MARTISE-979540 format. One line per 8 residues: their letters; for each residue x, y, z of C-alpha. Coordinates in pm, 1 decimal, padded with zeros to 6 digits, m for minus. Layout:
<rs>
A) X Y Z | ...
</rs>
This chain:
<rs>
MSAEKIVF) m02721.1 21354.2 m08728.6 | m02752.5 20978.9 m08790.9 | m02408.8 20920.6 m08637.1 | m02544.6 21046.3 m08305.9 | m02854.6 20829.2 m08317.3 | m02873.1 20498.9 m08134.6 | m03102.3 20226.8 m08266.1 | m03195.6 19923.5 m08056.9
ITGVSSGF) m03311.8 19624.1 m08265.2 | m03434.9 19293.2 m08126.3 | m03338.2 18981.0 m08319.3 | m03039.4 19088.4 m08532.9 | m02904.7 18743.3 m08621.2 | m03102.8 18708.5 m08945.3 | m03389.3 18838.9 m09157.8 | m03523.4 19192.4 m09121.1
GRSLAQEA) m03327.5 19255.4 m08803.6 | m02993.9 19169.2 m08960.5 | m03063.0 19366.7 m09280.2 | m03182.9 19671.9 m09088.1 | m02879.8 19660.8 m08858.0 | m02642.6 19642.2 m09154.9 | m02811.6 19930.6 m09337.0 | m02820.3 20144.2 m09020.9
LAEGYRVI) m02451.7 20079.3 m08952.5 | m02368.4 20169.2 m09312.9 | m02546.2 20504.1 m09263.5 | m02350.8 20582.6 m08947.9 | m02597.0 20486.6 m08676.2 | m02485.2 20308.4 m08363.6 | m02680.8 19984.8 m08333.3 | m02755.3 19777.9 m08025.7
GTVRNTEA) m02889.0 19435.6 m08119.1 | m03022.7 19139.8 m07923.9 | m02906.5 18787.8 m08001.8 | m02954.7 18449.1 m07837.5 | m02595.2 18334.6 m07769.2 | m02230.8 18442.4 m07740.8 | m02137.4 18325.9 m08090.5 | m02413.6 18537.3 m08245.3
KQAFEALS) m02309.1 18834.2 m08028.3 | m01951.8 18816.0 m08154.5 | m02068.5 18781.6 m08516.4 | m02293.1 19085.2 m08482.5 | m02029.2 19304.2 m08318.8 | m01784.2 19207.2 m08594.5 | m02008.5 19390.0 m08844.8 | m01876.3 19724.4 m08722.7
SGRAYGHI) m01613.4 19760.0 m08454.5 | m01717.1 20016.5 m08197.0 | m02064.1 20082.3 m08341.4 | m02237.0 19741.0 m08323.4 | m02316.2 19630.5 m07969.7 | m02463.6 19287.9 m07904.6 | m02667.7 19186.3 m07600.2 | m02777.7 18832.5 m07525.6
LDITDFSA) m03151.6 18840.8 m07453.0 | m03454.7 18616.9 m07480.9 | m03738.7 18869.0 m07507.8 | m03969.6 18635.5 m07317.4 | m03737.0 18670.9 m07016.2 | m03922.8 18982.7 m06908.2 | m03726.0 19025.1 m06585.3 | m03402.5 19062.9 m06787.8
IDKVIAEA) m03526.2 19330.9 m07026.6 | m03498.1 19633.4 m06796.3 | m03143.1 19532.9 m06702.4 | m03036.3 19497.7 m07067.8 | m03189.3 19835.3 m07158.2 | m03023.6 20001.8 m06858.7 | m02685.3 19849.1 m06943.5 | m02716.7 19950.3 m07308.7
QTSVGPID) m02805.2 20309.9 m07226.0 | m02524.9 20336.9 m06968.7 | m02256.6 20193.7 m07196.9 | m02371.6 20329.8 m07535.9 | m02619.7 20611.2 m07474.0 | m02990.6 20694.1 m07477.9 | m03197.5 20488.0 m07720.7 | m03347.2 20704.0 m07995.4
VLVNNAGY) m03521.3 20427.3 m08189.9 | m03650.0 20087.7 m08072.1 | m03724.3 19830.3 m08342.4 | m03922.5 19532.1 m08216.9 | m03825.6 19280.1 m08481.1 | m03787.1 18953.2 m08287.7 | m04072.3 18712.8 m08351.8 | m04172.5 18394.8 m08527.8
GHEGVMEE) m04458.7 18237.4 m08716.7 | m04676.5 17955.5 m08588.8 | m04841.6 17745.8 m08859.6 | m05132.4 17522.5 m08771.3 | m05508.3 17485.7 m08800.8 | m05658.1 17634.7 m08484.5 | m05854.2 17325.5 m08383.2 | m05536.4 17118.9 m08406.3
SSLDALRH) m05312.5 17370.6 m08225.6 | m05265.8 17369.7 m07849.0 | m05333.1 17659.2 m07615.4 | m04967.7 17636.1 m07511.4 | m04871.1 17709.5 m07873.4 | m05098.1 18015.2 m07864.0 | m04947.0 18134.3 m07536.3 | m04594.0 18104.8 m07669.3
QFEVNVFG) m04684.8 18285.4 m07993.4 | m04822.0 18576.7 m07790.7 | m04537.5 18565.8 m07535.0 | m04285.1 18633.4 m07812.1 | m04477.4 18841.4 m08066.8 | m04686.7 19052.1 m07828.5 | m04571.3 19035.9 m07465.5 | m04201.8 19051.1 m07556.8
AVAMMKAV) m04259.5 19354.3 m07779.9 | m04469.9 19529.9 m07515.2 | m04209.2 19461.6 m07245.7 | m03942.7 19619.7 m07467.1 | m04161.9 19925.8 m07528.5 | m04230.5 19968.2 m07157.7 | m03856.6 19951.3 m07087.9 | m03759.7 20232.8 m07328.4
LPGMRQRR) m04060.2 20461.3 m07282.0 | m03955.4 20629.8 m06953.6 | m03632.5 20757.0 m07110.7 | m03800.0 20861.4 m07435.1 | m04074.5 21041.0 m07242.2 | m03820.6 21220.5 m07024.3 | m03623.0 21333.0 m07331.6 | m03946.1 21420.1 m07519.1
RGHIINIT) m03838.1 21233.7 m07828.8 | m03813.4 20883.0 m07966.7 | m03946.6 20641.4 m08223.8 | m04080.0 20290.6 m08164.4 | m04105.8 20067.4 m08471.4 | m04292.0 19739.4 m08439.3 | m04244.1 19487.0 m08718.9 | m04589.3 19335.3 m08758.5
SMGGFITM) m04709.0 19170.8 m09080.9 | m04967.9 19196.8 m09352.5 | m05109.0 18918.1 m09130.9 | m05196.8 19197.0 m08888.7 | m05451.5 19324.2 m09145.3 | m05549.3 19020.1 m09350.5 | m05592.7 18660.3 m09242.3 | m05513.5 18325.0 m09398.4
PGITYYCG) m05623.4 17980.2 m09281.7 | m05350.6 17788.2 m09107.5 | m05175.3 18081.0 m08938.2 | m05456.3 18176.5 m08701.8 | m05239.8 18225.5 m08391.8 | m04982.5 18424.6 m08586.5 | m05245.6 18656.5 m08734.4 | m05397.1 18700.8 m08388.3
SKFALEGI) m05060.6 18806.2 m08245.9 | m04995.9 19052.5 m08527.4 | m05348.0 19199.2 m08511.5 | m05281.2 19253.2 m08139.7 | m04947.6 19425.1 m08203.0 | m05101.7 19648.5 m08470.7 | m05372.3 19761.2 m08228.4 | m05130.4 19814.9 m07940.3
SEALGKEV) m04897.8 20015.4 m08167.1 | m05174.2 20241.9 m08293.2 | m05320.4 20310.1 m07948.6 | m04976.8 20365.3 m07791.5 | m04895.1 20614.4 m08065.4 | m05190.8 20825.3 m07953.1 | m05080.1 20804.4 m07589.2 | m04721.0 20916.0 m07646.2
QPFGIFVT) m04763.4 21162.2 m07933.7 | m04783.7 21459.5 m07691.5 | m04431.4 21369.8 m07572.8 | m04274.7 21384.5 m07919.2 | m04262.3 21003.4 m07947.9 | m04375.9 20830.6 m08268.0 | m04494.5 20470.9 m08298.3 | m04498.3 20298.5 m08638.0
AVAPGSFR) m04627.1 19949.4 m08713.6 | m04440.3 19818.7 m09018.7 | m04633.4 19541.9 m09192.2 | m04426.9 19343.8 m09445.2 | m04570.6 19111.5 m09705.6 | m04378.7 18803.6 m09818.6 | m04002.3 18852.5 m09791.5 | m03705.1 18623.4 m09830.8
TEWAGRSM) m03646.2 18553.8 m09461.7 | m03646.9 18240.9 m09246.2 | m04008.4 18309.0 m09142.9 | m04152.3 18022.7 m09349.8 | m03844.8 17804.4 m09300.6 | m03628.6 17751.9 m08995.2 | m03809.6 18016.2 m08786.4 | m04158.1 17871.7 m08828.1
IRTPRTIA) m04306.5 17636.1 m08570.1 | m04551.4 17391.6 m08725.8 | m04823.8 17199.3 m08546.4 | m04857.9 16837.9 m08669.7 | m05170.6 16758.9 m08871.5 | m05430.9 16540.0 m08695.7 | m05778.7 16610.8 m08837.9 | m05842.7 16484.6 m09192.0
DYDALFDP) m06138.6 16719.0 m09245.3 | m05894.3 17007.9 m09291.0 | m05672.0 16832.0 m09546.0 | m05842.3 16971.8 m09857.6 | m05817.9 17330.3 m09731.7 | m05482.1 17328.8 m09559.2 | m05252.6 17080.3 m09732.7 | m05221.9 17291.2 m10052.4
IRKAREEK) m05152.8 17603.5 m09841.4 | m04875.4 17434.3 m09644.8 | m04724.1 17288.6 m09962.6 | m04729.1 17625.5 m10140.9 | m04569.4 17801.0 m09842.2 | m04288.5 17545.3 m09824.3 | m04226.8 17571.3 m10200.0 | m04218.6 17952.9 m10192.8
SGKQPGDT) m03982.9 17973.2 m09894.4 | m03672.3 18156.7 m10011.2 | m03842.0 18269.9 m10333.0 | m04070.7 18539.0 m10193.3 | m04084.4 18871.2 m10381.4 | m03960.8 19089.9 m10095.4 | m03594.4 19186.8 m10055.3 | m03498.0 19247.8 m09689.8
AKAARAIL) m03218.5 19490.6 m09785.3 | m03471.6 19708.6 m09970.5 | m03710.9 19680.7 m09675.0 | m03431.7 19796.4 m09445.0 | m03365.7 20100.4 m09663.2 | m03737.7 20181.0 m09667.5 | m03753.2 20161.5 m09287.4 | m03446.4 20386.5 m09253.9
NMMQSDTP) m03603.3 20642.3 m09487.7 | m03920.5 20633.8 m09278.6 | m03717.1 20671.8 m08955.7 | m03564.0 20991.0 m09093.8 | m03903.3 21149.0 m09162.5 | m04026.5 21429.6 m08938.6 | m04375.3 21279.9 m08960.4 | m04346.3 20899.6 m08966.8
PAHLLLGS) m04670.9 20709.7 m09031.3 | m04866.6 20505.3 m08777.9 | m04877.5 20219.1 m09029.9 | m04642.0 20130.5 m09315.1 | m04697.9 19840.4 m09553.5 | m04394.6 19690.3 m09726.0 | m04427.5 19494.8 m10048.0 | m04667.2 19508.0 m10342.2
DALTLVRE) m04833.3 19183.8 m10228.7 | m04916.1 19338.6 m09890.6 | m05054.6 19647.2 m10065.1 | m05278.8 19441.7 m10294.8 | m05406.8 19207.9 m10025.1 | m05473.4 19479.3 m09766.4 | m05657.0 19695.1 m10020.6 | m05870.1 19391.4 m10113.6
KLATLTAE) m05945.5 19332.0 m09745.6 | m06049.5 19694.8 m09692.8 | m06274.4 19686.2 m10000.9 | m06438.0 19361.2 m09884.7 | m06485.8 19500.1 m09534.7 | m06639.7 19821.8 m09667.2 | m06880.1 19624.0 m09887.4 | m06985.5 19403.9 m09594.8
INVWESVT) m07037.4 19705.5 m09368.2 | m07258.9 19861.7 m09635.8 | m07467.8 19544.2 m09679.7 | m07534.5 19524.0 m09304.9 | m07563.4 19899.6 m09243.8 | m07936.4 19893.1 m09163.9 | m07886.4 19622.5 m08901.3 | m07592.5 19815.9 m08757.7
RSTDG) m07800.4 20133.2 m08727.7 | m08102.9 19949.2 m08587.4 | m07947.0 19913.2 m08242.9 | m07938.5 20285.3 m08163.8 | m08181.3 20392.0 m07889.3
</rs>
């Protein structure tokens, strides 16, 4: 059955996208992947002759997305699974970070993902089947100082994924938000955009965080190949989840967040109830 399935993955040049594409190809899927240039397209297609199809696409070029999807479905076939993987991390204290940096973070991580979903949904709805997988982050559940814009974008994508899942469930379409913890990708290295420091008041809080992130880059606990296998296993389920955490660090931190939130709700319960008419 997997040999007949077509998976469309954004951002297959490195990280999760590359690992997932390789694992899917190894299992017999046909994989359509987006890249940013001709060299990357050729490198991706060389992974598996006749089953890896590269398309050059910047996911913030919204006017090009429908054309790429249409071309892919005409030349390869109907898309069974869309994986919105393309994205990046913005690091910077909010007060120091420009609104343009916020716009770009959302253009890529949120608007690009939504544009891709809107492009594949008509076909999935018509066929009454499909699976949309959005790679979010544990930063879509928990927050850390210094990645405010990034967390905002991932919180947004988590919410959009969950609500969309309720809209399309009657049509046999599943939506899963996959939230990884810390993995050995380029997220904290080459792929991260960093805002220069300007306000000394934040030094004591933020400098140790930035230093620790730089030191841990490449040494994170998560293995992208194992994440890819976990995502493939989830894709093959008849009842895929709305949310899937990946990594023991994500599990620990999200459980701590939920416990803290529950405790705070309980402390303020009387105030919460006091507003009823």
